[in-house]
N, C-alpha and C positions, 0 to 999 in steps of 0.2 A: 484813528477814527474807525468806528465799526463799519464793515462793509454791508451795503444793502443786500439782503438775500432775496419769484412769481408772486406778486401781490395776490392775496386771497380776495378776489373781486366779487365773491358771492357769499351770502350768509346762509346759503342752502347747501345740503349735502350733494355729493357728486359721485358718479360712477363712470366707467368708460363707455364710449359709444358702441363698440363692437369687440368681440373676443380677440385676444392676442396669443400667439404661440412662441415659446422659447425652447431651446434644447441646448444641452451642454454637459458639463461635468461638475460634480460636487467638489468643492475645494478640499474638504477634509476626508470624505469617503472615497473620492476618486471614481464614483460610480456614474454611469451615464444617466441622464434624467431629462424627461420632457415635461414641460409645464405649460398650462393654458390659463390665461386670465380671462374671467367671464364676468360681464356686468351683473350686479346684484341689486336687489330691491333696497329702497331707502330704509335706514334703521337696522340693517343686518350686519354692518361692520365688515371686517375682513376675516374670511374663513378659509382655512386650508382644507382641501379635500383630497385624500389619498386614493387616487383612481385605481391603484394596484391593490387596494385593500377594501374592496366593496364600498368605495366612496366614503370611508370613515372621515369624519370632520373634526377639526381642531381649530377653535377660535383663536385669533391672534390677540390674546389678552394676558395680563399678568398672572392670572390664576393658573395658566397652563405653561408657565416658564419651567423648563427642566434644566438640563446641564447648561452651564454658562461658564466658559473659560476663554477659549480662543474664538468662539462664535456663540450666538444666542440660539437656543433650541427650545422648541415647544413639545410638550408631550401630554397625551390624554389616554388613559387606560392602556399604557404601555406602547402606544403608537407615537412615533417620533417624526418631527419636522425640524431639520437642522439648518443653521446659517440663514436665518430669516431677515437679518437686519438690513441688507442692501435693498431688497424689494420693499420692505415696510418703509424705509427711509424715502424711497422714490414716491410712494403713495402719499405719505404725509407732505412731502415737499411740493407735490403737485395738487394737493387737495382732493385726493381720491378717498372717499369715506367708506364706500361699500364695494366689495369685490369677492368673488369666489376664485380661489387659486387651486386649480386642479393639477396635481403633481403625481408622477408615477414612481417615485422613489423617495428615499428618506431625507434628501438634502436639496435645497434650492440651488440651481446652477450658478456657478460663480461668474460666468461670462467673462467680461474683461477686468473683473475685480472692483468695479465701481457700480454706481446705480444708473450710469448714463444710458446703457442699452434699454433699460426699462423706461426711462424718461423720454427718450427719443421715440420709442414705439407708442407710448401712451399719447404723447403730443401729436403723433402721426394720425391716430384714429380719432382723437379729440375726446373731450369730457362731456358728459351728459348731466345737466342740472336736474336735481330731483326736488320734490315738493316739500320735503321735510327740512326744517331749519337745522343747521349744524350747531351742535353743542360743544362748548369748550370746557376744559377743566381749569377753572380760574383758581390760582393759588392764593390762599388766604393767610398762610403763615409760613415761616421758614421750616423747611424739611431738609435735613443733611445726613450724609453718610460719610464717615471717615474711616480710613484704614492706614495708620501710620502717616506718611507724608502725602498719601493719596486722598482725594476729597471730591465730592460732588454735592451740590445743594440746589434747591429750587426755592424761589422767593417771589413774593407778590410783585407784580409789575404789569405794564401794558405790552401787548403784542406777545411775541415768542422770541425773546432775545437769548442768545447763547454766547457765552464767553468760555473758551476752552484753551488750556495751556498744557503742553506736553514737554517732556524732557527725556530724550533718549541719547544713547551713545552716538558719537560721530558716525556719519556726517549729518545726522538730524539735529542734535542739540535741542535747544529750547525754541519752540514755535508757539505762537498764540494766534487765535482767530476770534473775532467778535462780529456778530451780525444779528439781524432780526429776520426771522423766517417769514414774518407777516408782511415784510416791506420790500422784498426784492426778488432776486433771480436765483433760486435754488438750482435750476437747470444749468446755469452757467457757472456758478461759484462753488457748488458743493458736489453735484452729481458726477462730474468727471474724475474726482479724486479716488485713486485706487488703493486697495489694501496693500500692506507691505510686511516684509519679514526679513530677519537676519540669517544669513547663510550659516553662521555658527550654531544657530538653534535648530537647524534642520534635522540632524540625527536624533536629538531628543524628541522632537515633535513627531517624527516618523515612528519612533519606538512607542510613542503614546497612541499610535493609530491615526495621527492627524496629518494634514497637508498632503495626502496621497494624490490629490488632483492639482497641486500647486505647480506653476510654471511661470516663466517670464512673460507669458501671454496674458496672465491674469493677476499679476502682482508685481510690485516694485521689490526687487531683491537687492539687499545690501550685504556686501561682503568685503572684508579687508578694509573697512573704513570708507568705502565708496559705494555709490549706486552702480550696480552692474548693468542695468538696462535703461540708460538715459535715452531720450530726455524726459524730465518730469513735465507733467501737465501744468503744474503751478510751482512756483518757487517754494511755497509752503504746503505742498500737496499732502504731507504726512498729517499735519494737524487738521486739514480740511477733511481728510478721510475719517479721522476720529469724530469730527462733527457729524459726518454722514452716518457713522455707526450710532452715535448718540441719538440722533433724530429717529432712526429706525427702532432702537431699543425703547425709547420713551413712548413710541407709538403703542406699546403694549399696555399703557395706561387706559387705552380704549377711547380716549378723546385727545384732541389736539391740546397741548398745554397752552395756557394763557398766563404768562409769568416770565420770570428771569431765571435761567439756568447757568450755573457757574461750575466748571469742572477743572480739576488740577490732577493730571496724571491718572485719570480714571480709566475704566475699560468696561467691557461688557458686564462683568459681574457686578460692578458698582452701579452701572446704569440701571440694570434690572433690579438691584437691591433698592434703589431709590423708587422705582415704580411700585414695588411691593410695599415699601414703607408708606407711600402715598395712599395706596389702596386700603391699607389697614387703618389709616388715620382719617376718618371721614370728616373730621373737623378742619382738616388742612386745605380743603378745596370745596368749591361749589360748581354746579353746572350753570353756564351762562350762554346766551346767544349774542352775537355781534350785530349791532345796528347797521343798516345799509350805508349810513353816512361814513362809516369807518374807512372804507377804501378811498373815498374822495378826500379824506383828511390826512392820509398818510404823508409823512415827510420822508426824506431819504433815510433817516435813522429809525423810522418806524414808530415814532411817538404818536399817540392817538387818544381820542376821548374814551371814556369809560364804556365797557360793554354793558349791555342790558343784563339784568339778573333774571334767573329763572329758578323757581323752587326745585330742589333736587328730588 
């Protein structure tokens, strides 16, 4: 049975009530970074602002996707923001539509390897409801990306349902997760899930200039067929983290998805390829607003009545 994932109890856009500050280390760059989340006006979306580069701005949209392999990066005019997925996932998960992210280096801090620190801080200051109605990207037809046995697709449907299956070497094996982001608790079921990696991949990744900031404090480390830093936060924490990444990557569509997402052994590159395919095919979606009655009619599985249509 799909697990219910914070109901979206408002049809209006939201930002945070007051600024928040974070500091830490970049997972891949290993550089120290300070970051500040600042409330933003309705309709502005999420914008990264490099405070170390004369406040140069990069919008969190698919048109700015740059390098995508072991993390999702944005770039505009040669200016980079790397490893954006955990923060963007937290924002989508909590219904934060508009935000300025002031950051003084090239990579978002990894913190504990999940989106939980962002979620806890945002819930601590609270959300501010804005006057503009939230628009959703309602999927009108099937859109798929395939690469050998790997696959991701988005289909028409109600709410924002996600079905993800992974298959890794032991001790992970096959894990699946199904849930509806519109109908439950992202903060409890997805946000705590941490990133993970295999000890045997470490030399290769470090030679590629990656994971310079990785440690057991910010990731689950697997070596010799076992998890080195138990306990896990969930029995299936690995697939839950992949769902966390997916939500953050699909945020780059610029709107919250209204439809059904299915993924099989996908990753950042395929997630963002799906976003770019969606943005190129304007016939695949339309902008809609959700009626007030939707929240009241939610069932534990997130089935609901049809959202209202709006001309794009």
